[in-house]
KOLZA-133858 format. One record per atom (N, C-alpha, C, O, CB): residue number from 1; x, y negated, z negated. Coordinates in steps of 0.1 Angstrom, whole numbers. Each point is the difference from the previous one (the first is absolute). Glycine has a CB too. Layout:
! residues N
@seq: NUM	east: X	north: Y	up: Z
...
! end
This chain:
! residues 88
@seq: 1	east: 79	north: 455	up: -856
@seq: 1	east: 2	north: -12	up: -7
@seq: 1	east: 3	north: -12	up: 9
@seq: 1	east: -4	north: -11	up: -2
@seq: 1	east: 11	north: 24	up: -19
@seq: 2	east: 2	north: -10	up: 31
@seq: 2	east: 4	north: -11	up: 9
@seq: 2	east: -12	north: -5	up: 8
@seq: 2	east: -1	north: -12	up: 2
@seq: 2	east: 24	north: 22	up: -1
@seq: 3	east: -31	north: -1	up: 3
@seq: 3	east: -12	north: -4	up: 8
@seq: 3	east: -9	north: -9	up: -8
@seq: 3	east: -6	north: -10	up: 5
@seq: 3	east: 8	north: 31	up: 9
@seq: 4	east: -5	north: -17	up: -27
@seq: 4	east: -8	north: -7	up: -9
@seq: 4	east: 5	north: -14	up: -2
@seq: 4	east: -7	north: -10	up: 0
@seq: 4	east: 0	north: 31	up: -11
@seq: 5	east: 20	north: -22	up: 9
@seq: 5	east: 6	north: -13	up: -2
@seq: 5	east: -1	north: -9	up: 12
@seq: 5	east: -3	north: -12	up: -1
@seq: 5	east: 19	north: 22	up: -15
@seq: 6	east: -13	north: -4	up: 28
@seq: 6	east: -1	north: -7	up: 13
@seq: 6	east: -14	north: -5	up: 2
@seq: 6	east: -2	north: -12	up: 4
@seq: 6	east: 20	north: 26	up: 5
@seq: 7	east: -28	north: -5	up: -11
@seq: 7	east: -14	north: -5	up: 2
@seq: 7	east: -5	north: -10	up: -11
@seq: 7	east: -9	north: -8	up: 2
@seq: 7	east: 4	north: 31	up: 9
@seq: 8	east: 12	north: -22	up: -23
@seq: 8	east: -3	north: -10	up: -10
@seq: 8	east: 5	north: -14	up: 4
@seq: 8	east: -6	north: -10	up: -3
@seq: 8	east: 7	north: 29	up: -14
@seq: 9	east: 10	north: -19	up: 24
@seq: 9	east: 6	north: -12	up: 5
@seq: 9	east: -8	north: -6	up: 12
@seq: 9	east: -1	north: -12	up: 1
@seq: 9	east: 24	north: 19	up: -10
@seq: 10	east: -28	north: 2	up: 17
@seq: 10	east: -7	north: -4	up: 13
@seq: 10	east: -13	north: 7	up: 1
@seq: 10	east: -2	north: 9	up: 8
@seq: 10	east: 24	north: -13	up: 3
@seq: 11	east: -32	north: 0	up: -20
@seq: 11	east: -13	north: 7	up: 1
@seq: 11	east: -8	north: -2	up: 13
@seq: 11	east: -9	north: 8	up: 3
@seq: 11	east: 9	north: -11	up: -28
@seq: 12	east: 4	north: -7	up: 33
@seq: 12	east: -7	north: -2	up: 12
@seq: 12	east: 2	north: 12	up: 10
@seq: 12	east: -8	north: 2	up: 9
@seq: 12	east: 11	north: -27	up: -12
@seq: 13	east: 8	north: 33	up: 1
@seq: 13	east: 2	north: 11	up: 9
@seq: 13	east: -11	north: 11	up: -1
@seq: 13	east: -2	north: 7	up: 10
@seq: 13	east: 27	north: -11	up: -13
@seq: 14	east: -31	north: 5	up: -9
@seq: 14	east: -12	north: 9	up: -1
@seq: 14	east: -11	north: -5	up: 9
@seq: 14	east: -7	north: 9	up: 7
@seq: 14	east: 14	north: -3	up: -31
@seq: 15	east: -10	north: -18	up: 24
@seq: 15	east: -11	north: -6	up: 8
@seq: 15	east: 4	north: 1	up: 15
@seq: 15	east: -9	north: 4	up: 8
@seq: 15	east: 2	north: -19	up: -27
@seq: 16	east: 19	north: 13	up: 22
@seq: 16	east: 4	north: 0	up: 14
@seq: 16	east: 0	north: 15	up: 6
@seq: 16	east: -4	north: 2	up: 11
@seq: 16	east: 19	north: -22	up: -15
@seq: 17	east: -12	north: 29	up: -5
@seq: 17	east: -1	north: 14	up: 5
@seq: 17	east: -14	north: 5	up: 3
@seq: 17	east: -1	north: 10	up: 8
@seq: 17	east: 21	north: -6	up: -22
@seq: 18	east: -30	north: -11	up: 10
@seq: 18	east: -14	north: 4	up: 4
@seq: 18	east: -2	north: -3	up: 15
@seq: 18	east: -9	north: 6	up: 6
@seq: 18	east: 1	north: -11	up: -30
@seq: 19	east: 16	north: -4	up: 29
@seq: 19	east: -2	north: -4	up: 14
@seq: 19	east: 12	north: 4	up: 9
@seq: 19	east: 3	north: -7	up: 10
@seq: 19	east: -17	north: -13	up: -18
@seq: 20	east: 20	north: 31	up: 5
@seq: 20	east: 12	north: 4	up: 6
@seq: 20	east: -2	north: 3	up: 15
@seq: 20	east: 8	north: -2	up: 9
@seq: 20	east: 0	north: 11	up: -30
@seq: 21	east: -20	north: -3	up: 25
@seq: 21	east: -3	north: 3	up: 14
@seq: 21	east: -1	north: -13	up: 8
@seq: 21	east: 6	north: -1	up: 11
@seq: 21	east: -18	north: 23	up: -18
@seq: 22	east: 4	north: -31	up: 2
@seq: 22	east: -1	north: -13	up: 6
@seq: 22	east: 13	north: -7	up: 2
@seq: 22	east: 3	north: -6	up: 10
@seq: 22	east: -26	north: 4	up: -19
@seq: 23	east: 31	north: 1	up: -2
@seq: 23	east: 13	north: -6	up: 1
@seq: 23	east: 9	north: 7	up: 9
@seq: 23	east: 8	north: -7	up: 7
@seq: 23	east: -11	north: -1	up: -30
@seq: 24	east: 3	north: 21	up: 24
@seq: 24	east: 8	north: 7	up: 9
@seq: 24	east: -3	north: -3	up: 15
@seq: 24	east: 8	north: -2	up: 8
@seq: 24	east: -6	north: 21	up: -25
@seq: 25	east: -15	north: -19	up: 19
@seq: 25	east: -5	north: -4	up: 14
@seq: 25	east: 5	north: -14	up: 4
@seq: 25	east: 4	north: -2	up: 11
@seq: 25	east: -24	north: 18	up: -14
@seq: 26	east: 18	north: -25	up: -7
@seq: 26	east: 4	north: -14	up: 3
@seq: 26	east: 15	north: -1	up: 2
@seq: 26	east: 5	north: -7	up: 9
@seq: 26	east: -24	north: -1	up: -23
@seq: 27	east: 27	north: 15	up: 5
@seq: 27	east: 14	north: -1	up: 2
@seq: 27	east: 5	north: 7	up: 13
@seq: 27	east: 9	north: -6	up: 6
@seq: 27	east: -7	north: 6	up: -31
@seq: 28	east: -8	north: 11	up: 28
@seq: 28	east: 4	north: 7	up: 13
@seq: 28	east: -3	north: -9	up: 12
@seq: 28	east: 8	north: -1	up: 9
@seq: 28	east: -13	north: 23	up: -20
@seq: 29	east: -7	north: -28	up: 10
@seq: 29	east: -4	north: -9	up: 11
@seq: 29	east: 10	north: -12	up: 2
@seq: 29	east: 4	north: -4	up: 11
@seq: 29	east: -28	north: 10	up: -15
@seq: 30	east: 28	north: -12	up: -8
@seq: 30	east: 9	north: -11	up: 1
@seq: 30	east: 14	north: 4	up: 4
@seq: 30	east: 7	north: -7	up: 8
@seq: 30	east: -20	north: -4	up: -26
@seq: 31	east: 17	north: 23	up: 14
@seq: 31	east: 13	north: 5	up: 5
@seq: 31	east: 0	north: 3	up: 15
@seq: 31	east: 9	north: -3	up: 7
@seq: 31	east: -5	north: 13	up: -30
@seq: 32	east: -15	north: -5	up: 28
@seq: 32	east: -2	north: 2	up: 15
@seq: 32	east: 1	north: -13	up: 7
@seq: 32	east: 5	north: -1	up: 11
@seq: 32	east: -18	north: 22	up: -15
@seq: 33	east: 6	north: -31	up: -1
@seq: 33	east: 0	north: -13	up: 6
@seq: 33	east: 14	north: -6	up: 0
@seq: 33	east: 5	north: -6	up: 10
@seq: 33	east: -28	north: 2	up: -17
@seq: 34	east: 30	north: 6	up: -4
@seq: 34	east: 14	north: -5	up: -1
@seq: 34	east: 9	north: 7	up: 11
@seq: 34	east: 8	north: -6	up: 6
@seq: 34	east: -11	north: 1	up: -31
@seq: 35	east: 1	north: 18	up: 26
@seq: 35	east: 8	north: 8	up: 11
@seq: 35	east: -4	north: -6	up: 13
@seq: 35	east: 9	north: -2	up: 9
@seq: 35	east: -8	north: 23	up: -23
@seq: 36	east: -13	north: -23	up: 17
@seq: 36	east: -5	north: -5	up: 13
@seq: 36	east: 7	north: -14	up: 3
@seq: 36	east: 6	north: -2	up: 11
@seq: 36	east: -28	north: 15	up: -13
@seq: 37	east: 21	north: -22	up: -8
@seq: 37	east: 5	north: -13	up: 3
@seq: 37	east: 15	north: 0	up: 0
@seq: 37	east: 6	north: -8	up: 7
@seq: 37	east: -26	north: -2	up: -18
@seq: 38	east: 27	north: 19	up: 4
@seq: 38	east: 14	north: 1	up: 0
@seq: 38	east: 4	north: 5	up: 14
@seq: 38	east: 10	north: -6	up: 6
@seq: 38	east: -9	north: 11	up: -31
@seq: 39	east: -8	north: 5	up: 30
@seq: 39	east: 3	north: 4	up: 14
@seq: 39	east: -2	north: -10	up: 10
@seq: 39	east: 8	north: -2	up: 9
@seq: 39	east: -14	north: 25	up: -16
@seq: 40	east: -5	north: -31	up: 6
@seq: 40	east: -4	north: -10	up: 9
@seq: 40	east: 10	north: -11	up: 1
@seq: 40	east: 4	north: -5	up: 10
@seq: 40	east: -28	north: 11	up: -14
@seq: 41	east: 29	north: -11	up: -8
@seq: 41	east: 9	north: -11	up: -1
@seq: 41	east: 15	north: 5	up: 4
@seq: 41	east: 8	north: -9	up: 3
@seq: 41	east: -23	north: -2	up: -20
@seq: 42	east: 17	north: 24	up: 16
@seq: 42	east: 14	north: 4	up: 3
@seq: 42	east: 3	north: -2	up: 15
@seq: 42	east: 12	north: 0	up: 4
@seq: 42	east: -13	north: 17	up: -22
@seq: 43	east: -9	north: -18	up: 26
@seq: 43	east: 2	north: -2	up: 15
@seq: 43	east: 1	north: -15	up: 3
@seq: 43	east: 3	north: -3	up: 12
@seq: 43	east: -16	north: 24	up: -8
@seq: 44	east: 11	north: -30	up: -13
@seq: 44	east: 1	north: -14	up: 2
@seq: 44	east: 15	north: -5	up: 1
@seq: 44	east: 8	north: 7	up: -7
@seq: 44	east: -31	north: -10	up: -5
@seq: 45	east: 26	north: -7	up: 20
@seq: 45	east: 13	north: -4	up: 0
@seq: 45	east: 5	north: -8	up: -12
@seq: 45	east: -8	north: -6	up: -7
@seq: 45	east: 5	north: 5	up: 32
@seq: 46	east: 16	north: 2	up: -28
@seq: 46	east: 6	north: -8	up: -11
@seq: 46	east: 4	north: -13	up: 6
@seq: 46	east: 2	north: -2	up: 12
@seq: 46	east: 5	north: 23	up: -25
@seq: 47	east: -4	north: -31	up: 4
@seq: 47	east: 5	north: -13	up: 5
@seq: 47	east: 13	north: 1	up: 7
@seq: 47	east: 7	north: 10	up: -2
@seq: 47	east: -19	north: -20	up: -17
@seq: 48	east: 15	north: 0	up: 27
@seq: 48	east: 13	north: 0	up: 8
@seq: 48	east: 12	north: -3	up: -9
@seq: 48	east: 11	north: 5	up: 3
@seq: 48	east: -24	north: -12	up: 17
@seq: 49	east: 11	north: -1	up: -30
@seq: 49	east: 11	north: -4	up: -9
@seq: 49	east: 6	north: 13	up: -6
@seq: 49	east: -8	north: 8	up: -6
@seq: 49	east: -3	north: -31	up: 1
@seq: 50	east: 24	north: 25	up: 6
@seq: 50	east: 6	north: 12	up: -6
@seq: 50	east: -3	north: 2	up: -15
@seq: 50	east: -2	north: 12	up: -4
@seq: 50	east: 20	north: -15	up: 22
@seq: 51	east: -17	north: -7	up: -26
@seq: 51	east: -3	north: 2	up: -14
@seq: 51	east: -14	north: 4	up: -3
@seq: 51	east: -3	north: 9	up: -8
@seq: 51	east: 20	north: -26	up: 4
@seq: 52	east: -26	north: 10	up: 11
@seq: 52	east: -15	north: 4	up: -2
@seq: 52	east: -3	north: 14	up: 6
@seq: 52	east: -8	north: 7	up: -5
@seq: 52	east: 2	north: -32	up: 6
@seq: 53	east: 13	north: 28	up: 10
@seq: 53	east: -2	north: 13	up: 6
@seq: 53	east: 5	north: 11	up: -9
@seq: 53	east: -7	north: 11	up: -1
@seq: 53	east: 9	north: -21	up: 24
@seq: 54	east: 9	north: 8	up: -29
@seq: 54	east: 5	north: 10	up: -10
@seq: 54	east: -9	north: 1	up: -12
@seq: 54	east: -3	north: 12	up: -4
@seq: 54	east: 27	north: -17	up: 12
@seq: 55	east: -29	north: -6	up: -13
@seq: 55	east: -9	north: 1	up: -11
@seq: 55	east: -13	north: 7	up: 4
@seq: 55	east: -6	north: 7	up: -8
@seq: 55	east: 16	north: -29	up: -1
@seq: 56	east: -15	north: 19	up: 21
@seq: 56	east: -12	north: 6	up: 5
@seq: 56	east: 2	north: 16	up: 1
@seq: 56	east: -9	north: 7	up: -4
@seq: 56	east: 4	north: -28	up: 18
@seq: 57	east: 16	north: 25	up: -9
@seq: 57	east: 2	north: 15	up: 1
@seq: 57	east: 2	north: 6	up: -14
@seq: 57	east: -5	north: 11	up: -2
@seq: 57	east: 16	north: -14	up: 24
@seq: 58	east: -5	north: -4	up: -31
@seq: 58	east: 2	north: 6	up: -13
@seq: 58	east: -14	north: 1	up: -7
@seq: 58	east: -3	north: 9	up: -7
@seq: 58	east: 26	north: -19	up: 5
@seq: 59	east: -31	north: -1	up: 3
@seq: 59	east: -13	north: 0	up: -6
@seq: 59	east: -9	north: 11	up: 6
@seq: 59	east: -8	north: 6	up: -7
@seq: 59	east: 10	north: -31	up: 4
@seq: 60	east: -1	north: 28	up: 16
@seq: 60	east: -7	north: 11	up: 6
@seq: 60	east: 4	north: 13	up: -6
@seq: 60	east: -9	north: 9	up: -2
@seq: 60	east: 7	north: -22	up: 23
@seq: 61	east: 15	north: 15	up: -22
@seq: 61	east: 4	north: 13	up: -6
@seq: 61	east: -5	north: 2	up: -14
@seq: 61	east: -5	north: 11	up: -4
@seq: 61	east: 25	north: -12	up: 18
@seq: 62	east: -19	north: -10	up: -22
@seq: 62	east: -5	north: 1	up: -14
@seq: 62	east: -15	north: 2	up: 0
@seq: 62	east: -5	north: 8	up: -8
@seq: 62	east: 23	north: -23	up: 0
@seq: 63	east: -25	north: 8	up: 16
@seq: 63	east: -15	north: 2	up: 1
@seq: 63	east: -4	north: 14	up: 4
@seq: 63	east: -9	north: 6	up: -6
@seq: 63	east: 7	north: -30	up: 12
@seq: 64	east: 9	north: 29	up: 4
@seq: 64	east: -3	north: 14	up: 4
@seq: 64	east: 3	north: 10	up: -11
@seq: 64	east: -8	north: 9	up: -2
@seq: 64	east: 14	north: -15	up: 25
@seq: 65	east: 5	north: 4	up: -30
@seq: 65	east: 3	north: 9	up: -11
@seq: 65	east: -10	north: -1	up: -11
@seq: 65	east: -4	north: 10	up: -6
@seq: 65	east: 28	north: -12	up: 11
@seq: 66	east: -29	north: -10	up: -9
@seq: 66	east: -10	north: -2	up: -10
@seq: 66	east: -13	north: 7	up: 4
@seq: 66	east: -7	north: 6	up: -8
@seq: 66	east: 18	north: -28	up: 1
@seq: 67	east: -15	north: 19	up: 19
@seq: 67	east: -13	north: 6	up: 5
@seq: 67	east: 0	north: 15	up: 0
@seq: 67	east: -9	north: 6	up: -5
@seq: 67	east: 5	north: -26	up: 19
@seq: 68	east: 14	north: 26	up: -9
@seq: 68	east: 1	north: 15	up: 1
@seq: 68	east: 3	north: 6	up: -14
@seq: 68	east: -5	north: 11	up: -3
@seq: 68	east: 12	north: -13	up: 27
@seq: 69	east: 0	north: -5	up: -32
@seq: 69	east: 2	north: 4	up: -14
@seq: 69	east: -13	north: 0	up: -8
@seq: 69	east: -3	north: 9	up: -7
@seq: 69	east: 26	north: -18	up: 8
@seq: 70	east: -31	north: -2	up: 1
@seq: 70	east: -13	north: 0	up: -6
@seq: 70	east: -9	north: 11	up: 5
@seq: 70	east: -8	north: 6	up: -8
@seq: 70	east: 11	north: -31	up: 6
@seq: 71	east: -3	north: 28	up: 15
@seq: 71	east: -7	north: 11	up: 5
@seq: 71	east: 4	north: 13	up: -6
@seq: 71	east: -9	north: 8	up: -3
@seq: 71	east: 6	north: -21	up: 24
@seq: 72	east: 16	north: 15	up: -22
@seq: 72	east: 4	north: 13	up: -6
@seq: 72	east: -4	north: 1	up: -15
@seq: 72	east: -4	north: 11	up: -4
@seq: 72	east: 24	north: -12	up: 20
@seq: 73	east: -19	north: -10	up: -23
@seq: 73	east: -5	north: 1	up: -14
@seq: 73	east: -15	north: 2	up: -1
@seq: 73	east: -4	north: 8	up: -9
@seq: 73	east: 23	north: -24	up: 3
@seq: 74	east: -26	north: 10	up: 15
@seq: 74	east: -15	north: 2	up: 1
@seq: 74	east: -3	north: 15	up: 2
@seq: 74	east: -8	north: 6	up: -6
@seq: 74	east: 5	north: -30	up: 14
@seq: 75	east: 10	north: 30	up: 2
@seq: 75	east: -3	north: 14	up: 4
@seq: 75	east: 4	north: 9	up: -12
@seq: 75	east: -7	north: 9	up: -3
@seq: 75	east: 11	north: -14	up: 27
@seq: 76	east: 8	north: 2	up: -30
@seq: 76	east: 4	north: 8	up: -12
@seq: 76	east: -10	north: -1	up: -11
@seq: 76	east: -4	north: 11	up: -6
@seq: 76	east: 28	north: -15	up: 13
@seq: 77	east: -28	north: -8	up: -10
@seq: 77	east: -10	north: -2	up: -11
@seq: 77	east: -13	north: 7	up: 3
@seq: 77	east: -7	north: 6	up: -9
@seq: 77	east: 18	north: -27	up: 3
@seq: 78	east: -16	north: 19	up: 19
@seq: 78	east: -13	north: 6	up: 3
@seq: 78	east: 1	north: 15	up: 0
@seq: 78	east: -10	north: 7	up: -4
@seq: 78	east: 6	north: -27	up: 19
@seq: 79	east: 15	north: 26	up: -11
@seq: 79	east: 1	north: 14	up: -1
@seq: 79	east: -1	north: 5	up: -14
@seq: 79	east: -8	north: 10	up: -3
@seq: 79	east: 23	north: -10	up: 23
@seq: 80	east: -8	north: -6	up: -30
@seq: 80	east: -1	north: 5	up: -14
@seq: 80	east: -13	north: -5	up: -7
@seq: 80	east: -3	north: 6	up: -10
@seq: 80	east: 28	north: -7	up: 10
@seq: 81	east: -32	north: -8	up: 6
@seq: 81	east: -13	north: -4	up: -6
@seq: 81	east: -11	north: 9	up: 5
@seq: 81	east: -9	north: 4	up: -8
@seq: 81	east: 17	north: -28	up: 7
@seq: 82	east: -8	north: 27	up: 14
@seq: 82	east: -12	north: 7	up: 6
@seq: 82	east: 2	north: 14	up: 4
@seq: 82	east: -9	north: 8	up: -1
@seq: 82	east: 2	north: -30	up: 9
@seq: 83	east: 19	north: 26	up: -3
@seq: 83	east: 3	north: 13	up: 5
@seq: 83	east: 6	north: 9	up: -10
@seq: 83	east: -5	north: 12	up: -2
@seq: 83	east: 8	north: -22	up: 24
@seq: 84	east: 7	north: 6	up: -29
@seq: 84	east: 7	north: 9	up: -9
@seq: 84	east: -9	north: 5	up: -11
@seq: 84	east: 2	north: 12	up: -4
@seq: 84	east: 19	north: -25	up: 9
@seq: 85	east: -30	north: 5	up: -11
@seq: 85	east: -8	north: 6	up: -11
@seq: 85	east: -9	north: 11	up: 5
@seq: 85	east: -4	north: 9	up: -8
@seq: 85	east: 4	north: -31	up: -3
@seq: 86	east: -4	north: 22	up: 24
@seq: 86	east: -8	north: 11	up: 5
@seq: 86	east: 8	north: 13	up: 3
@seq: 86	east: -6	north: 11	up: 0
@seq: 86	east: -9	north: -29	up: 10
@seq: 87	east: 28	north: 16	up: -7
@seq: 87	east: 9	north: 11	up: 3
@seq: 87	east: 4	north: 8	up: -13
@seq: 87	east: 0	north: 12	up: -1
@seq: 87	east: 8	north: -24	up: 22
@seq: 88	east: -5	north: 4	up: -31
@seq: 88	east: 5	north: 6	up: -13
@seq: 88	east: -11	north: 5	up: -8
@seq: 88	east: 2	north: 5	up: -11
@seq: 88	east: 17	north: -21	up: 12
! end
């Protein structure tokens, strides 16, 4: 009943699910690009000003956590979408 109610509220999810492979490839590609750019910019220097340098380092840590968190969620979701149904 919960699933029916949820799909009744968001019927676009049925249409989106038809393109799940394409969306997974696109999302995976974008996450890989984000990891690449995050790694590339982590080697760049921060400003000399102490306040800006501190903000720069904090932003880098948050960005790294978000990128790798997104990657972990993507891997978790992909596993249960594509691999787990074949195992069970």
